[in-house]
C-alpha positions as CSV (number, residue, x, y, z in Angstrom):
1,M,-9.4,-17.3,-16.6
2,I,-7.6,-16.5,-13.4
3,E,-4.5,-18.5,-12.3
4,K,-5.6,-20.8,-9.6
5,A,-2.8,-19.9,-7.2
6,P,-2.4,-17.8,-4.0
7,I,-1.5,-14.1,-4.6
8,V,1.0,-12.2,-2.5
9,F,0.9,-8.4,-2.3
10,K,3.5,-5.8,-1.3
11,P,2.8,-4.6,2.2
12,Y,2.0,-0.9,2.6
13,L,4.0,0.2,5.7
14,K,2.6,3.2,7.6
15,S,4.5,5.3,10.0
16,V,2.3,6.7,12.8
17,I,2.8,8.5,16.1
18,W,2.3,5.3,18.2
19,G,4.1,2.9,15.9
20,G,7.3,0.9,16.7
21,N,9.8,-1.5,15.2
22,K,8.3,-4.9,15.5
23,I,6.5,-5.3,12.2
24,C,9.5,-5.4,9.9
25,N,11.4,-7.7,12.2
26,Y,8.3,-10.0,12.4
27,K,8.0,-10.0,8.6
28,G,11.8,-10.3,8.0
29,I,12.0,-7.2,5.9
30,E,14.0,-3.9,6.2
31,Q,12.4,-1.1,8.1
32,P,12.2,2.0,5.8
33,E,11.5,4.6,8.4
34,P,10.8,4.9,12.2
35,N,7.5,4.2,14.0
36,I,6.0,1.7,11.6
37,G,2.6,1.0,13.2
38,E,0.7,-0.6,10.4
39,S,1.3,-3.0,7.5
40,W,-1.7,-2.9,5.2
41,E,-1.4,-6.5,3.9
42,I,-4.4,-6.6,1.5
43,S,-6.3,-3.4,0.8
44,A,-8.6,-1.9,-1.9
45,V,-9.0,1.4,0.1
46,P,-8.6,4.2,-2.4
47,G,-5.0,5.6,-2.1
48,H,-3.8,2.4,-0.5
49,V,-4.7,-0.3,-3.1
50,S,-2.5,-3.4,-2.8
51,V,0.0,-4.2,-5.6
52,V,0.9,-7.8,-6.5
53,A,4.5,-8.5,-5.3
54,E,5.4,-11.6,-7.5
55,G,4.1,-14.1,-9.9
56,P,2.2,-13.7,-13.2
57,Y,0.3,-10.7,-11.9
58,K,3.3,-8.9,-10.5
59,G,2.7,-5.1,-10.6
60,K,-1.1,-5.4,-11.0
61,T,-3.3,-3.8,-8.4
62,L,-6.0,-5.6,-6.5
63,T,-8.7,-3.5,-8.2
64,E,-7.2,-4.4,-11.6
65,L,-7.4,-8.1,-10.8
66,I,-11.0,-7.6,-9.7
67,D,-11.8,-5.8,-13.0
68,A,-10.2,-8.6,-15.0
69,F,-11.5,-11.7,-13.1
70,G,-14.6,-10.6,-11.0
71,A,-16.2,-13.6,-9.4
72,E,-13.3,-15.9,-10.2
73,L,-11.3,-13.9,-7.7
74,L,-14.0,-12.6,-5.3
75,G,-16.6,-15.4,-5.4
76,E,-20.2,-15.2,-6.7
77,K,-21.7,-14.5,-3.2
78,V,-19.3,-11.6,-2.7
79,V,-20.0,-10.1,-6.1
80,D,-23.8,-10.4,-5.4
81,K,-23.4,-8.5,-2.1
82,Y,-20.6,-6.0,-2.8
83,G,-20.4,-5.8,-6.6
84,E,-16.7,-5.5,-7.7
85,N,-15.7,-4.0,-4.3
86,F,-13.2,-5.8,-2.2
87,P,-15.0,-6.0,1.2
88,L,-12.2,-6.6,3.7
89,L,-9.0,-4.8,4.8
90,I,-6.2,-6.9,6.3
91,K,-3.5,-5.3,8.6
92,I,-0.8,-6.1,11.0
93,I,-0.5,-3.6,13.8
94,D,2.4,-2.8,16.2
95,A,1.4,-0.6,19.1
96,A,4.6,0.8,20.8
97,D,2.3,3.3,22.5
98,N,-1.4,3.2,23.3
99,L,-3.6,3.9,20.3
100,S,-6.3,6.5,20.6
101,V,-9.7,5.5,22.1
102,Q,-12.0,5.2,19.1
103,V,-15.2,3.8,17.7
104,H,-16.5,3.0,14.2
105,P,-19.9,3.5,12.7
106,D,-22.0,0.6,11.5
107,D,-22.9,0.1,7.8
108,D,-26.1,2.2,7.9
109,L,-24.5,5.2,9.6
110,A,-21.4,5.0,7.5
111,K,-23.4,4.8,4.3
112,E,-25.5,7.8,5.4
113,R,-22.6,10.0,6.5
114,H,-19.7,8.8,4.3
115,N,-21.1,6.7,1.5
116,S,-18.8,3.9,2.9
117,L,-19.0,0.6,4.6
118,G,-18.9,0.7,8.4
119,K,-16.2,-1.1,10.3
120,T,-16.7,-4.3,12.2
121,E,-13.3,-5.9,13.0
122,M,-11.4,-8.5,14.9
123,W,-8.0,-8.7,16.5
124,Y,-5.8,-11.8,16.8
125,I,-2.9,-11.2,19.2
126,I,0.4,-12.3,17.7
127,D,2.7,-11.1,20.5
128,A,2.3,-9.1,23.6
129,D,4.7,-7.5,26.1
130,K,4.3,-8.3,29.8
131,D,1.3,-6.5,31.2
132,A,0.1,-5.4,27.7
133,K,-3.6,-4.5,27.7
134,I,-6.5,-4.3,25.2
135,F,-9.3,-1.8,25.8
136,A,-12.6,-3.1,24.5
137,G,-16.2,-2.2,25.5
138,L,-17.5,-0.2,28.5
139,N,-17.4,-1.0,32.2
140,T,-20.1,1.6,32.9
141,K,-23.5,2.0,31.1
142,M,-24.2,5.6,30.2
143,T,-26.3,7.8,28.0
144,P,-25.0,9.8,25.1
145,E,-25.2,12.9,27.2
146,E,-23.1,11.3,30.0
147,Y,-20.6,10.2,27.4
148,A,-20.2,13.8,26.1
149,A,-19.8,15.1,29.7
150,R,-17.1,12.5,30.4
151,V,-15.2,13.4,27.3
152,A,-15.4,17.1,28.2
153,D,-14.1,16.5,31.8
154,G,-11.4,14.0,30.8
155,T,-12.8,11.0,32.6
156,F,-14.1,9.0,29.6
157,A,-11.1,6.7,29.5
158,R,-12.0,5.4,33.0
159,T,-15.1,3.9,31.7
160,L,-13.3,1.5,29.3
161,A,-13.2,-2.3,30.0
162,V,-9.6,-3.3,30.3
163,H,-8.3,-6.8,29.4
164,D,-4.9,-8.6,29.8
165,S,-3.5,-9.5,26.4
166,H,-1.6,-12.7,25.5
167,P,-0.6,-14.3,22.2
168,G,-3.5,-16.2,20.8
169,D,-6.2,-14.1,22.3
170,V,-9.1,-13.0,20.1
171,F,-11.1,-9.8,20.3
172,F,-14.2,-9.3,18.2
173,L,-15.2,-5.7,17.8
174,P,-18.6,-5.1,16.2
175,A,-19.2,-1.6,14.9
176,G,-20.2,0.6,17.9
177,R,-17.9,-1.0,20.4
178,V,-15.4,1.6,21.9
179,H,-11.9,0.2,21.8
180,A,-8.1,0.9,21.8
181,I,-5.0,-1.2,21.4
182,G,-2.7,-0.9,24.4
183,A,1.0,-0.4,24.2
184,G,3.1,-3.6,23.6
185,N,0.6,-5.5,21.3
186,L,1.5,-6.9,17.9
187,L,-1.7,-8.2,16.3
188,A,-3.5,-9.1,13.1
189,E,-6.6,-7.0,12.3
190,I,-9.3,-8.2,10.0
191,Q,-12.0,-5.6,9.2
192,E,-14.5,-4.4,6.8
193,S,-13.0,-2.3,4.0
194,S,-13.4,1.1,5.6
195,D,-11.1,3.8,6.8
196,I,-13.8,5.6,8.9
197,T,-12.7,6.1,12.5
198,Y,-14.1,8.4,15.2
199,R,-11.4,9.3,17.6
200,I,-12.7,10.0,21.1
201,Y,-9.6,10.4,23.3
202,D,-5.9,10.6,22.4
203,Y,-4.0,11.2,25.8
204,D,-3.5,14.8,24.8
205,R,-0.6,13.7,22.5
206,R,1.1,16.3,20.3
207,D,3.0,16.0,17.1
208,A,6.4,17.6,16.3
209,Q,4.6,20.9,15.7
210,G,2.8,20.8,19.0
211,N,-0.6,20.0,17.5
212,T,-3.1,17.6,19.0
213,R,-5.0,15.2,16.8
214,E,-8.6,15.9,15.9
215,L,-11.3,14.3,18.1
216,H,-14.7,13.4,16.8
217,T,-16.8,13.7,19.9
218,E,-20.1,14.5,18.3
219,L,-19.8,12.1,15.4
220,A,-19.0,9.3,17.8
221,K,-22.0,10.1,20.0
222,D,-24.5,8.4,17.6
223,A,-22.1,5.5,16.8
224,I,-21.4,4.1,20.2
225,D,-23.0,1.1,21.7
226,Y,-23.6,2.2,25.3
227,N,-24.5,-1.2,26.7
228,V,-22.2,-3.2,29.0
229,S,-21.4,-6.8,28.3
230,D,-20.3,-9.5,30.7
231,E,-17.4,-10.6,28.5
232,Y,-15.6,-8.7,25.6
233,K,-12.8,-11.2,25.0
234,S,-13.7,-14.0,22.6
235,P,-13.0,-17.6,23.8
236,R,-9.5,-18.8,23.1
237,P,-9.3,-21.3,20.2
238,D,-8.8,-24.9,21.3
239,D,-5.2,-25.9,20.7
240,N,-6.4,-29.5,20.3
241,V,-8.5,-28.6,17.3
242,A,-6.4,-28.1,14.1
243,D,-9.0,-26.0,12.3
244,C,-11.0,-24.0,14.8
245,K,-13.5,-21.2,14.0
246,I,-12.8,-18.1,16.1
247,V,-15.1,-15.4,14.7
248,S,-18.3,-15.6,12.7
249,C,-20.3,-12.5,11.9
250,D,-22.3,-10.9,9.1
251,H,-19.1,-9.7,7.4
252,F,-16.5,-12.5,7.6
253,T,-15.7,-15.8,9.2
254,T,-12.2,-16.5,10.6
255,N,-10.5,-19.8,11.6
256,R,-7.3,-20.5,13.4
257,V,-5.4,-23.4,11.8
258,I,-2.5,-25.3,13.4
259,V,-0.3,-27.1,10.9
260,D,2.0,-29.8,12.3
261,G,2.9,-32.0,9.5
262,E,0.2,-31.9,6.7
263,I,-3.3,-30.7,6.5
264,D,-5.9,-30.3,3.7
265,L,-7.8,-27.0,3.7
266,T,-11.0,-26.6,1.7
267,F,-12.8,-23.3,1.1
268,S,-16.2,-22.3,-0.1
269,Q,-16.0,-21.0,-3.7
270,Q,-18.6,-18.4,-2.8
271,S,-15.8,-16.2,-1.4
272,F,-12.1,-15.5,-1.7
273,T,-9.9,-16.6,1.2
274,V,-7.2,-14.6,3.0
275,I,-4.5,-16.6,4.8
276,I,-2.1,-15.0,7.3
277,C,0.8,-17.0,8.5
278,I,1.0,-16.0,12.2
279,D,4.0,-18.1,13.1
280,G,6.3,-20.8,11.6
281,N,6.7,-21.8,8.0
282,A,4.5,-23.7,5.7
283,E,4.2,-24.9,2.1
284,L,1.0,-24.4,0.2
285,V,0.4,-26.9,-2.6
286,Y,-2.2,-26.5,-5.3
287,P,-2.8,-28.1,-8.7
288,A,-0.7,-25.4,-10.6
289,G,2.3,-25.4,-8.2
290,K,3.4,-24.6,-4.7
291,M,4.3,-21.6,-2.5
292,Q,6.4,-21.2,0.6
293,I,5.0,-18.9,3.3
294,S,6.5,-17.8,6.7
295,R,5.4,-15.7,9.6
296,G,4.1,-12.3,8.6
297,T,3.1,-13.5,5.1
298,S,-0.5,-12.8,3.9
299,V,-1.9,-14.4,0.7
300,L,-5.2,-14.0,-1.2
301,V,-6.6,-17.3,-2.4
302,P,-9.0,-16.7,-5.4
303,A,-12.5,-18.1,-5.0
304,A,-11.7,-20.4,-8.0
305,L,-9.1,-22.3,-5.9
306,S,-11.2,-24.3,-3.5
307,S,-8.5,-26.4,-1.7
308,L,-4.9,-26.4,-0.6
309,K,-2.6,-29.0,0.9
310,V,-0.5,-27.3,3.6
311,S,2.6,-28.9,5.1
312,G,5.1,-27.7,7.7
313,K,4.8,-26.3,11.2
314,A,2.8,-23.1,11.4
315,T,-0.1,-21.2,12.9
316,L,-2.4,-19.7,10.2
317,I,-5.5,-17.4,10.2
318,T,-7.9,-18.0,7.4
319,T,-10.8,-15.6,6.6
320,Q,-13.6,-15.6,4.1
321,S,-16.1,-12.8,3.3
322,V,-19.7,-13.4,4.1
């Protein structure tokens, strides 16, 4: 029987060409190398499987816990849909420079091409420098042939919809939506468990050896949603609502929770729950004990644990698989 307690994993810190130095400061940990752009908080992606940091399962991997506890950890509905595969990937991202312009395939295309899930995702802006931008969606409707021509002549980036970025903003990015994180954003990313990315444009950046990164122009052609929407930024959550749903899709639901004193959180036992402490400090109390969390902490709540009492002063993001 699984211990009915939240589980904390060691973050996997990834150095990348566009990374900075905000993540480790935000999490209150030492920075091991320059340009840390990603902290993989909870992952079952092969090669980057999360390892438990503390408690009775310390040193166990997420996949080992799934093998041992199955639906007690994941939830019956998750097991019915995904088997014993963890369906989400949780990251914190620091963009010191613009990320490449990219798109992700949907589940059907990713299954056909890569035997993988696709990638629908969302961003919650934790912090943003003055004038920071998010690029999401298109401002110009086009055909696949027009897209390829714009990539070839270097004008595709001009067709991106550009949005001001502020702490608390939410961007939902269904598979097929072209997007890029602009410089100066620190954000939480919740996505399907997939590492499939089609890079469209990368500002002609070069590595230390003078090489440009690979582009995936043809692969992206069939993955892009070429329609133009009136609004790409999700509504900001209401600060007067303590527990406010901010994203609901076919893959996950996410709430923003404001804790100011004490609040009871209840979860469907059909899925595990991921909690990210965006800001502040809180105490999680459950029948077997209690746990302190602070900004930058992510925990996995097993499906078998259906409620928590949370006290303190904090902003949390809670996510369940669908």
